[in-house]
TIPAVO-743716 format. One record per residue: x, y, z of N, C-alpha, C, O in turn. Coordinates in steps of 0.02 Angstrom, whole numbers, plus 50000, padded with zeros to 5 digits. Layout:
BEGIN
XYZXYZXYZXYZ ...
# end
This chain:
BEGIN
510964970645384510574976445406509994974245450509874977045503 509634969245425509074966545465509304963845532508984964645583 509884960745529510154957845591510314963245642510164962545701 510614968645619510794974145664510174977345694510154978845753 509674978345652509044981245676508714976745728508454979045779 508714970245713508414965445760508764965545828508434965245880 509414965945826509794966045889509634972445929509564972245990 509584977845892509424984245926508734983845959508644986146015 508254980945921507574980245948507564975946012507234977646061 507924970546010507944965946068508254969346129508044968446186 508764973446113509104976946168508624981846202508604982446263 508244985346160507754990246187507214986646228507014988946281 506984980946201506464977046235506704974746303506344975146353 507324972146302507594969746367507654975446417507524974546476 507854981246393507924987146437507244989046466507184990746525 506734988746422506064990446447505804985246498505494986946548 505954978946483505744973646530506094974446598505794973646651 506744976146592507114977246654506824983146693506754982946754 506654988346655506374994246687505714992546721505574994746777 505294988646685504654986646714504754982546777504414983446827 505234977846772505384973546830505614977746889505404976746946 506074982346873506324986746926505774990946956505724991847017 505344993546912504794997746935504304993646977504054995947029 504164987546954503714983146992504024981547060503684981547111 504674980047058505014978647121504994984447169504934983647230 505054990547139505034996547180504364997347215504324998847275 503824996147176503154996747205503034991447259502734992847311 503264985347245503194979947295503574981747358503324980847414 504184984447347504594986347404504254991847444504244991747505 503974996747408503625002247442503034999747482502915001747539 502664995147451502084992347486502304988647548501984989047601 502864984947542503124981247600503334985947655503194984847714 503684991347635503914996247684503314999547718503305000347779 502805001247677502205004347705501864999747754501625001847807 501844993247736501524988247780501914987647845501624987447899 502594987347838503014986847898502924992947942502884992448003 502894998847910502795004947948502125005047983502065007248040 501615002447949500945002147978500934997748039500674999548092 501244991648033501274987048089501654990148147501444989748205 502224993348130502644996548181502265002048216502305002748277 501885006048176501495011448205500955008848251500835011648304 500615003448230500095000448272500384998048338500104999348391 500954994548334501264991948395501474997648441501364997348502 501775002848412502015008448452501435012248484501445013848543 500915013648443500325017248468499965013148521499795015748574 499855006848507499505002548554499865001948620499565002348673 500515000848616500925000248677500905006548717500855006348779 500945012248683500915018748717500245019748751500205022248808 499705017848717499035018548746498955014248808498685016548858 499185008048806499125003548863499545006048921499325005748979 500145008548907500575011148960500245017148994500265017649056 499955021548954499625027448983499025025349025498905028149079 498655020449001498075017849038498295014649104497985015649156 498835010949101499115007749160499295012949213499145011949272 499595018349192499815023549239499215027449267499275030649319 498645027049234498045030349260497685025949311497445028349362 497655019349296497235014849336497595012149398497285011549451 498235010449392498595007449448498545011549513498385008749565 498675018149511498635022049574497955022149606497895023749665 497425020349569496745020449597496655014949649496165015049686 497105010149652497055004949703497125007749773496925004549822 497415013749780497495016749846497005022449857497025025749909 496555023649809496065028949817495955032649752496405033249711 495345035249743495195038749681494585043149691494195042349738 494505047949646493915052249645493455050049587493665046449543 492845052449589492375050949534492645053749468492555050649415 492955059549472493235062549411493785058249381493835057549320 494205055449424494745051049399494475044849365494735042649314 493935042049393493615036349361493345038249292493425034449244 493025043949288492735046249225493285047449173493195045749114 493835050349194494385051749148494675045249121494835044749061 494755040249164495025033849142494545030349094494765027449045 493895030749108493405027649063493395031148995493345027948943 493455037748996493485041548933494115039748894494105039448832 494655038648930495285036648898495195029948861495425029248804 494875025248894494745018648863494295019348802494425016348750 493775023348808493315024348752493675027548693493535025948635 494125032148707494515035348654494965030448618495035030748557 495265025948656495705020748626495285015948584495495013948530 494695014148609494255009548572494055012548504493975008848455 493975019048501493765022348438494315021948385494175022748326 494925020848406495475020248357495415013748317495705013148263 495025009048343494885002748308495524999148286495584996948229 495994998648332496624995048318496464987648318496234984948369 496594984248263496434977148257497064972948270497454971448225 497134971048332497694966848353497464962948414497274966048464 497474956348411497174952248464497494953448532497144954148582 498164953848533498504954948597498324961648627498164962248686 498344966848585498164973548607497444973848632497314976548686 496994971148593496284971348612496144967448676495724969448716 496514961948686496434957948747496654961948808496334961848860 497224965448801497474969548856496994975248872496854976748930 496744978448820496284984048829495644981748864495394985148909 495384975948844494774973248876494904971748950494474973048992 495484969048965495644967349035495704973649078495454973849134 496034978849051496084985149089495404988349097495254991349149 494984987849046494304990449051493924986749106493554989849145 494014980149109493694976249162493944978149230493554978449278 494584979349235494874981349300494574988049323494434989049382 494474992549276494154998949293493434997949313493185001349358 493084993349280492394991849300492364989249371491884990749407 492854985449393492884983049462492904989049509492544989149559 493324993949494493374999949536492725003949534492555007249583 492375003649478491745007249471491165003549504490615006249508 491294997449528490774993549560490304990149511489744988449529 490524989249449490114986149397490384979249381490724978149331 490224974549424490504967849420490314964149355490734961049323 489674964549336489454960949277489814963449214489984959449170 489924969949210490294972749153491024970449154491314969049102 491304969949214491994967549221492054960349198492534958549165 491554956249215491564949249194491514948549118491824944149089 491114952849086491054952749013491724954548980491934951448931 492064959449009492714961448982493234955848992493674954848950 493184952349047493634946749059493544941349007494024938648980 492914939648992492774934548941493044936748873493334932748836 492944943048857493184945648793493944945248789494224943348738 494274947048844495004946848845495264939748837495744938548801 494944935048871495144928048866495034925348795495444921648769 494474927248765494314924848697494824927448646495024923848600 495034933548656495504936648609496204933748616496544932448567 496414932748679497094930448691497114926748758497254929848809 496974920248758496954916348820497614916748859498154916148830 497554917548924498154917348966498544923648969499094923748998 498294929248941498674935548947498664937849020498174936849056 499204940949040499314942449111498774946949140498554945849197 498564952049103498054956549130497384953049140497014954849186 497234948049099496624944049110496694939849173496214939049210 497294937249185497424933349246497344937749307497064935649358 497604943849303497534948649359496794950049372496574950149430 496414951249319495704952749326495334946749355494864947649394 495524940649337495224934649365495304934449440494844932949477 495904936149463496044936349535495624941749568495334940649622 495584947549537495224953149566494474951749575494164954249622 494194947849530493474946649532493274941449584492684940749599 493754937949613493604933149666493554936949732494014940549751 493004936049767492884939749829493174936349891493334939749940 493244929749890493514926149947494274926549947494584924349898 494594929249999495324930249998495714923749991496234923649958 495494918350023495854911950017495824909449945496334907049919 495244909949914495184907749844495564912449798495854910249747 495574918849816495954923649776496704922049777497044922649727 496944920049836497654918149842497794911949800498314911549767 497334907149801497414900949762497444902649687497844899749650 497024907249665497024909249594497674912749576497954911649522 497924916949621498564920349608499134915349603499564916049559 499134910349647499654905249645499614901049581500124899349551 499004899549560498914895649498499164899649438499474896949393 499014906149438499224910349382499994911049381500294911049328 500284911549440501014912049445501364905649424501944905749402 501014900049430501294893749406501374893849330501814890549302 500954897849296500994898649223501454904349203501824903849154 501444909749243501844915649228502254917549290502104922449324 502754913649304503134914249366503514920849372503674923049428 503654924149316504034930349318503604936649316503854942149310 502954935749322502494941449318502494945549382502264943149434 502734951649378502704956149435502004958149453501834959049511 501574958849401500874960749413500514955549456500134957249501 500634949149442500324943849481500614943449551500254941749598 501254944949558501554945149624501244950649667501164949849728 501074956249636500734961549672500064959149698499894960349756 499684955649656499034952949678499124948149736498744948249784 499624943949731499764939049784499954942649849499724940849903 500374947649843500594951349902500014954849937499974954749999 499564957649899499004961349928498514956749964498244958550016 498394950849936497944946249970498274943250031497934941850081 498934942150029499294939850089499254944950145499194943150203 499294951250127499224956650176498524956450207498444957350267 498024955250165497334954850189497244948850236496834949150282 497614943450223497564937450264498024937650325498084932650361 498344943350337498794944250394499414939950391499714938350442 499604937950331500224934050321500764938850298500964939050240 500994942850347501384948750332502074947350303502294950550256 502424942550331503104940950306503074938650233503494940750192 502594934550217502514932250148502334938050101502554938350044 501924942650128501734948450088502334952750071502404955050014 502774953750119503384957650107503794954450051504034957950006 503884947950055504274944350004503974945049935504334946149886 503314944549930502984945149865503024952249837503134953249778 502944957249881503014964149859503714965449831503804968349778 504224963149868504914964249847505064960749781505414963449738 504804954649773504894951049710504564954849652504844955249598 503974957549665503604961249614503984967549593504064968849534 504214971349642504564977649627505194976349585505364980349541 505524970849600506134969249562505974967149490506384968249445 505394964149480505214961549414504904966749368504954966249307 504584971849397504214976749357504664982549335505054985149374 504604984449272505004989949245504704996749262505065001649268 504044996949269503705003249282503745005249355503605001149399 503935011449369503985013849438503315015149469503265016049530 502775015349429502115016849456501885011649506501505013149551 502105005449498501905000149544502215001249614501865000749664 502855002649615503175003649680502915009949714502815010149775 502795015149675502515021349703501825020049734501655022949785 501435015849702500745014449724500725009849785500355011049832 501135004549783501064999349834501614999449887501634995049930 502065004349885502615004549933502355005150005502625001950050 501825009050016501555009850084501275003250110501355001650169 500944999350066500674992950087501254988150104501204984350152 501774988450065502364984150079502664986150145502854981750185 502724992650158503014994850221502584992950281502834991350335 501924993250271501474991150325501564983750340501564981750398 501634979750288501754972550298502404971450336502444967050379 502904975450320503554974850354503484976550429503774973250471 503114981850443503014983950513502644978550553502734977850613 502214974750518501804969650552502094962650545501754957750562 502704962150522502994955550506503034950950567503044944850559 503054953750627503114949650687502434947750717502404944150767 501894950150686501224948550710501044941550684501114940150624 500804937350728500654930350709500074930150659499614934250664 500104925550611499574924950560498884923850591498384925850561 498844920750649498194919350679497914924950722497444923950760 498204930950716497974936650755497234937950744496984937350688 496874939850798496164941050794495974946450744496384950750727 495354946150722495114950850671495134958050695495334962450657 494924959250757494914966050783495614969050784495724974650763 496094965150810496784967550812497054968750742497374973850729 496914964150696497144964850627496864971250596497224974750560 496224972650609495914978750582496244985050610496364989850574 496404984950674496734990650705497424991650676497634997250661 497784986150667498474986650644498534989150572499064991550552 497994988650534498004991150465497934998750462498055001750410 497725001750517497605008950518498265012850521498785010150541 498225019150503498825023350505498895026950571499455028650591 498335027950606498355031250671497975027150723497675021950706 497995029450784497745025550841497275029950883497435035750895 496715027150905496285030550953496375027351021496685022151028 496095030551073496145027651140495765021051143495965016451179 495215020551106494855014251105495295008751075495295003051099 495675010451023496145005650993496675003651044496864997751048 496915008451081497425007051132497165001951183497514997251200 496555003051205496254998451254496164991551223496324986551255 495914991251161495804984751129496454980951119496484974951132 496974984351096497614980951086497904978551152498154972851156 497874982751202498154980851268497774975051298498064970451328 497114975251291496694969951320496764963351283496794958051314 496794963651216496784957551176497464954451164497524948451153 497994958551165498654956051147499144955651205499704953151196 498954957951264499394957451322498974955851384498354955651381 499314954751439498954953951503499134959651550499084958951611 499324965351521499534971051561498964974451599499094978351645 498344972951581497774975751617497484970851667496944971951694 497844965451678497604960251724497494962851794497054960451830 497894967851815497814970751882497134973951891496884974651947 496824975751834496184979151837495604974651819495084974751853 495684970651767495124966451744495034960151785494484957351789 495574957751816495554951651856495264945751816494894941651843 495434945551752495204939951711494524940751679494314936651639 494174946151696493514947351667493584950951600494054954751590 493094949851555493104953051490492704959451493492104959451480 493034964851509492694971351514492574974251445493004973651402 491994977351433491894981151371492414986751365492584989851415 492654987851306493194992651297493024999751320493435003051351 492415002051305492225008851325492195009551401492395014651429 491945004351434491915004451507492615004251537492765007651586 493045000251507493734999751530494095006351520494485008451562 493955009651464494255016151451494055021151505494475024751532 493415021351521493165026151571493495025051639493695029751672 493555018751658493855017151723494595018951724494855021651774 494945017651669495655019251666495765026751665496255029251693 495305030451632495365037751631495265040451701495605045251721 494795037651739494685039751808495305038751851495425042551898 495685033551836496285032051875496925034951844497475032951861 496825039751798497375043651768497845039651723498415041751712 497615033851698498025030251650497955033451580498375032451536 497425037451572497315041151510497395048551527497035050951571 497835052251494497935059351511497345063651490497005062251441 497235068951527496695073651512496845077351447496405078151405 497465079551438497695082851377498325079351351498675075951389 498465080251287499065077251259499575082651238500055081251202 499465088751262499935094151248500495094051300500385095751358 501085092051279501645091151325501915097851351502275097851400 501745103351318502005109851339501545113351389501745118251421 500935111051395500465114151441500575111351511500495105351523 500745115751558500935113451625500335112451671500385108851720 499775115751656499185114951698498605112351655498475114851601 498265107351681497715104351644497045106551674496985107251735 496545107551631495875109351656495575103551696495625097751676 495275105151752495015099951796494375096751770494215091051789 494015100251728493365097751706493385093851641492895090751621 493935093951608493975090551543494065083051550494445080751593 493715079251508493795071951507494015069851438493755072351388 494495065351433494715063051367494175058951332493745056051365 494205058651267493725054751227494065048451201494645048451183 493685043051200493955036651175494105036851100494485032751075 493795041651065493915042450993494485047150976494635048350918 494795049851027495345054651017495955051050988496135045651010 496275054250940496885051350910497455051750960497565056950991 497805046350968498345045951017498995048750987499195046750932 499305053251023499955056051003500515052451041500385048451086 501125053851023501695050651057501705052551131501895048451173 501505058651147501475060651217500985056351256501145053851310 500385055351228499875051351261500085044051267499955040851318 500415041451215500655034551217501155033651273501135028651309 501615038451280502125038051333501795038051402501985034251447 501295042351410500935042751474500625035951492500715033451547 500255033151445499915026851457500405021251471500315017351518 500925020751431501415015351438501805015851504501945010851536 501965021951524502345022751586501915021351647502145018651697 501275023251644500825021751699500705014151704500635011451759 500665010751646500625003451647501245000351678501204995551716 501825003251662502455000751689502465001451765502634996751800 502285007251789502285008451861501805003751897501965001151951 501225002451867500724998051897500974990851898500914987351949 501254988551843501484981651839502134980451876502294974751893 502504985851889503104985251931502934986352005503364985652049 502294988052018502074989552086502524994852118502724994352176 502675000052078503125005352102502855012052077503045014452024 502415015152116502115021552097502615027252098502495032452068 503185026352131503695031552132503995032852063504295038052050 503915027952018504165028851950503815034751916504095037751870 503205036351938502825041751906503095048651922502915053451888 503525049251972503835055651989504595055151995504925059852018 504875049651974505585048251983506035053651952506505055851985 505895055751893506335060351856506195067651874506665071551882 505565069351880505395076351896505635078251966505885083851975 505585073852014505815075352082506565076452083506815080452122 506925073052040507655073852037507845080252002508255084152027 507545081551944507745087351904507495093951933507845098951930 506905093951961506625100151987506955102552051506855108252073 507345098252080507715100252140508355104052122508695106752166 508515104252058509115107652034508905114252002508465114451959 509205119652023509025126351999509235127251926509785125351906 508785130251887508915131851817509145125751776509535126451728 508915120051794509105114051757508745113751690508165115951684 509085111151640508785110351574508565103151563508875098451588 508035102451526507795095751511508285092251464508535095351417 508425085951475508865082251429508545080951361508875079151313 507885082051358507525081351295507225088251279506745090251312 507485091751229507305098751217506555100251210506335105451233 506175095751180505465097251169505005094551225504395094451216 505295092451281504905090451340505165094451399505665092451429 504825099951417505065104151473505065100251540504695095551549 505495102451585505545099151650504885099651688504705095051725 504525105251680503895106151716503295103351679502725104451699 503405099651625502855096551588502595090551626502985086751655 501925089651628501645083651659501905077151627501855071751657 502165077751567502405071851530503145070251543503405065351516 503475074351581504205073651590504395066651615504835063451586 504065064251667504225057651695504065052051646504465047451637 503485052451614503285047151568503755046651509503945041151489 503935052351481504375052251422505075049751441505345045351408 505365052551494506035050351514506045043051533506515039451518 505515040851567505475033851587505445029251526505805024151524 505025030951478504955026751418505605026551378505765021551347 505965032151378506605032351341507135028251379507485024251348 507195029351444507705025751482507575018251483508045014251481 506955016251487506785009151489506715006151419506535000351411 506865010251369506875008051299506205005451274506165001051232 505675008351303505005006751278504855010851215504535008451169 505105017051215505055021451157505745024151141506225023151179 505795027651084506445030351063506365037551040505805039751026 506915041151037506925047951010506995047350933507515045050910 506505049450895506515048550822507145051150788507405047950742 507385056950811507985059850779508595059450825509105062450811 508525055550879509085054850926509145060550975509585060451018 508695065450970508745071351014508065073451042507985074451102 507565074050997506905076351017506405070551021506485065450987 505895071551063505395066251072504825066951021504515061951002 504705072950998504165074350949503485072050977503165067650949 503275075151032502665072951067502015073751027501525070351042 502015078050977501395079350940501305074650880500795074950847 501795070550868501735065750813501235060250832501175058450890 500885057550782500425052050795500815045450800501415045150785 500475040250822500795033750832500445028650788499835028250787 500835024850751500545019450712500365013650757500735012050804 499795010450745499595004750787500124999250791500234996450845 500444997750735500954992450736501534994450781501814990150817 501725000850780502275003150824502055002950897502455001150941 501425004750910501195004650979501184997551007501354996451065 500994992650966500994985750989501704983551008501794979851056 502194985650969502884984050986503084987251052503444984251092 502854993351064502994996751127502674993051186502984992151238 502054990951176501704987151228502094980951249502134979251308 502374977651200502744971451214503404972751250503724967951273 503604979051255504224980751291504094982751363504564983551403 503454983551381503284985351450503434979451496503194973851484 503834980551547504034975151592503504973851645503164978351668 503464967551662503004965551716503394964551781503094962951832 
# end
């Protein structure tokens, strides 16, 4: 009897011990799951915050408003209040904060954020990018980018920095290569959307020699062209004005005035207006349109070919035919620009953008104009 009771007691005890063990295991398991979920949530939240911040700050490299700066700073402050304790995350956040300080013109604050980012996680890519950004000398900035890429060769962000400084140094072919490498390496489309225009500008300027003068380089970075720019490019990059300057270095404004007097600069750039006001004078600050570019280039061609008949070659032929239509729909036969446009098209100095129309009211990019200048025959 005692033996049976003892066995029953032991069985109950073992069952309770098992239950306790199972219960303890359950709590440990729950704690582990909760911990894993917490870590996972931190990583997910932190990554999402950094991605959102990245998409706010990257586009500011091409321009921003005061309100956009304030919104980005508020975004960073909001993330900081979450007090996420993770060295990698905090290092990235500090680096992005420093990058925003650079845009805000607060260099000392940016340097503090860089130090904090490095202390938290040495060698993180965003800290390397900020290091490059804080260097003001372009040659030294390029050296820093190259050094960083030696450590992180697959970093698209660092390739972007390298490409932008190469563009600044007028090393256009290398800039194109770095931009393309960066776009291929980066998963986020925000980089290509932001820097695609800079990449395209580098491509347009790929044939410009690295040693090109500062004035020319500054003009070529612009999106549009003024008559003063036209004079500077023609004077500095060609000898097409030699017939006028005779080797002397004329001031651009004076050269513009003399060329305008000799009708190398049109009074108006409206290709549809058949009569021009006699009292109007063009301005050197006026934006050059495709019509004006054709006029200037064709007059240069006629002068350098020593053949003034080129200036009326096409109009004299077409106007002798009754009810004749212009071969280029948006350039009327009676337009003052008829000869210049047809001449530039036939001599392949310029092209029809859509294969049919000249689009005389469109502006001209400086890089495109320089290519046109180089096609003018002597």
